C-alpha positions in Angstrom: 95.9 116.8 76.4 95.2 119.2 79.3 91.8 120.8 80.0 93.3 124.2 78.9 94.5 122.6 75.6 91.1 121.0 75.1 89.4 124.4 75.5 91.8 126.0 73.0 91.4 123.2 70.5 87.7 123.8 70.3 87.4 127.5 70.6 85.2 129.0 67.8 87.2 130.0 64.8 86.3 131.7 61.5 86.7 130.4 57.9 86.3 133.3 55.5 84.6 132.8 52.2 85.5 134.5 48.9 82.3 136.6 48.9 83.0 138.0 52.4 80.8 135.6 54.3 82.3 133.7 57.3 81.8 130.2 58.6 82.1 129.7 62.3 83.6 126.4 63.3 85.2 124.4 66.1 88.0 121.9 65.3 89.8 119.1 67.2 93.0 117.7 65.8 93.4 113.9 65.4 94.0 111.0 63.0 92.0 110.2 59.9 89.4 109.3 58.9 88.1 112.4 60.6 84.5 113.3 61.4 82.6 116.3 60.1 79.2 117.0 61.7 76.4 118.6 59.6 73.6 120.1 61.7 69.9 120.1 61.0 67.6 122.9 59.7 67.9 126.0 61.9 70.2 124.1 64.3 73.8 125.0 65.2 77.0 123.5 66.2 76.3 123.8 70.0 73.7 121.1 70.0 74.0 117.8 72.0 74.9 115.6 69.0 77.6 118.0 67.9 79.2 118.2 71.4 78.8 114.4 71.9 80.6 113.7 68.7 83.4 116.1 69.6 83.9 114.2 72.9 83.7 110.9 71.0 86.4 111.9 68.6 88.6 113.3 71.3 88.4 109.9 73.1 89.1 108.1 69.9 91.9 110.4 68.8 90.0 111.4 65.7 90.0 114.7 63.9 86.7 116.5 64.2 85.0 119.6 62.8 81.6 121.1 63.6 80.4 124.3 62.0 77.4 126.6 61.4 76.0 127.0 57.9 75.3 130.3 56.3 72.6 132.1 58.3 72.9 129.8 61.2 74.5 130.1 64.7 77.7 132.2 64.8 78.2 132.2 61.0 77.4 135.2 58.9 74.4 135.6 56.6 70.7 136.3 56.7 68.7 133.1 56.9 66.2 134.7 54.5 69.0 134.5 51.8 70.0 130.9 52.6 69.6 127.9 50.3 70.4 124.3 50.3 73.0 124.9 47.6 74.7 127.5 49.8 74.9 125.1 52.7 76.4 122.4 50.5 79.0 125.0 49.3 79.8 125.7 53.0 80.3 122.0 53.7 82.6 121.6 50.7 84.5 124.7 51.8 85.0 123.1 55.3 86.2 119.8 53.6 88.6 121.7 51.3 90.0 124.1 53.9 89.7 122.5 57.3 90.3 118.8 56.8 92.9 116.5 55.3 92.6 113.0 54.2 89.4 110.8 54.3 86.4 112.0 56.3 83.2 110.6 57.5 80.2 113.0 57.2 77.6 112.7 59.9 74.4 114.6 59.0 71.4 115.2 61.1 68.0 115.8 59.5 68.5 118.1 56.5 72.2 117.6 57.2 71.6 114.1 55.9 70.7 115.6 52.5 73.6 118.1 52.6 76.1 115.3 53.4 74.9 113.4 50.4 75.3 116.4 48.1 78.7 117.2 49.6 79.8 113.6 49.1 78.8 113.8 45.4 80.9 116.9 45.1 83.9 115.4 46.8 83.6 111.6 46.5 87.3 111.1 46.8 87.4 112.8 50.2 84.4 111.0 51.8 85.1 107.6 53.4 81.7 107.1 54.9 78.3 108.7 55.7 76.1 108.5 58.8 72.6 109.9 58.6 70.6 110.7 61.7 66.9 111.1 60.8 68.1 112.1 57.4 65.8 114.4 55.4 66.8 114.0 51.7 64.9 116.4 49.4 63.3 117.8 52.6 62.6 121.4 51.3 60.9 120.0 48.2 58.7 117.4 50.0 58.2 118.0 53.7 58.0 121.8 53.9 55.3 122.3 51.3 53.2 119.6 52.9 53.2 121.5 56.2 51.9 124.8 54.6 48.3 125.9 54.8 46.5 127.5 51.9 47.0 130.8 53.5 50.8 130.2 53.9 51.1 129.2 50.3 49.4 132.4 49.3 51.6 134.4 51.5 54.7 132.7 50.0 53.5 133.4 46.5 52.7 137.1 47.4 55.6 138.0 49.6 58.3 135.4 48.8 58.4 134.2 52.4 56.1 132.6 54.9 56.5 131.3 58.4 56.0 127.8 59.8 55.7 127.2 63.5 58.5 125.3 65.3 57.9 122.3 67.4 60.9 123.2 69.6 59.8 126.6 71.0 62.4 128.6 69.1 60.0 130.8 67.1 58.5 130.4 63.7 60.8 129.3 60.8 60.9 131.6 57.7 60.5 129.7 54.5 61.4 131.5 51.4 60.5 130.9 47.8 64.2 131.0 47.0 64.9 128.1 49.5 62.2 125.9 47.9 63.2 126.7 44.3 66.8 126.0 45.0 66.0 122.8 46.9 64.3 121.5 43.7 67.6 121.9 41.9 69.3 119.6 44.4 67.0 116.6 44.6 68.7 113.2 45.1 65.9 110.7 45.4 64.9 110.6 41.7 67.3 107.9 40.7 70.6 106.2 41.5 73.0 108.1 43.7 76.6 107.3 42.5 78.2 107.0 45.9 80.0 103.7 46.9 81.3 104.5 50.4 79.8 102.7 53.4 76.6 104.4 54.8 74.8 104.0 58.1 71.3 105.5 58.5 69.6 105.8 61.9 65.9 106.8 62.1 63.2 106.8 64.7 59.9 105.0 63.9 58.1 107.7 66.0 59.7 110.6 64.0 56.8 113.1 63.5 58.8 115.5 61.3 60.7 113.4 58.9 59.2 109.9 58.1 61.7 107.0 58.3 60.6 106.2 54.7 63.0 109.0 53.6 66.0 107.1 55.0 64.7 103.9 53.3 64.4 105.7 50.0 67.9 107.1 50.4 69.3 103.6 51.2 67.6 102.2 48.0 69.0 105.0 45.8 72.6 104.8 47.0 74.7 102.6 44.7 76.9 101.5 47.6 76.6 97.8 48.5 77.4 98.6 52.1 74.3 100.5 53.5 72.6 99.7 56.8 69.3 101.3 57.9 68.8 101.2 61.7 65.2 101.8 62.8 64.6 102.8 66.4 61.2 101.8 67.9 59.8 104.9 69.7 62.7 107.0 68.5 61.8 110.7 67.8 63.2 113.1 65.3 66.1 114.5 67.4 67.5 111.2 68.6 69.5 113.1 71.2 68.6 111.3 74.5 71.5 109.6 76.2 70.6 106.2 74.9 70.4 107.6 71.3 73.8 109.3 71.6 75.3 106.0 73.0 73.8 104.2 70.0 75.2 106.8 67.6 78.7 106.3 69.1 78.4 102.6 68.7 77.3 102.9 65.1 80.1 105.3 64.3 82.8 103.3 66.1 81.8 100.2 64.2 81.8 102.1 60.9 85.3 103.5 61.6 86.6 100.0 62.4 85.2 98.9 59.1 86.9 101.8 57.2 90.2 101.3 59.1 90.2 97.6 58.2 
């Protein structure tokens, strides 16, 4: 494929939703199982993991899709109206409309929760899961823990409060709607009826999402083929060159397992 063709293949496109919203996405053609990347909270499809995976899939000849959830990046929607359920619906819409055949979902942070819920919605389409610092049940557990008494009072009074970001991209709005909806989508309370192979990568030095969340996810999954990979010194983003190389190795091995 020429450079010009590469550029055309990954230009941002728009998937319209029935309610008038739009999902921005980039897509690369290739064989199945394809890869669909699910970003983290307040992240978008231009991040280093998304672009690394696109290059990885191009080199492997695999189909690939990266996209922005409602209220994120180039997609439509006000983040103040966003919910986990809406992001799961976006993911299922991407699976239904932009992919064919089996897919491996790769979810970063809260994307690890969303990939689990999307796989439960479309188990026949999901051939495998890869979680990167997965944050299952994240809005129900981690966000409330970070709030001060004043922020909880603000949330109760105004329906929204703001949490500081560790990444210099401004405070994050946290709405009552986001937290209430998150409690309707919990996955760690019992067995998760998914049987596809799963790989979970988590840094032991993750200050935002404890690695115990990935362990709990591994324990709840009914699949007999689940591996948890703990990275000494690894942070939450796991986006350094050595982390991306490891991600590629894990994904390549999983794809060989699925192909076999």
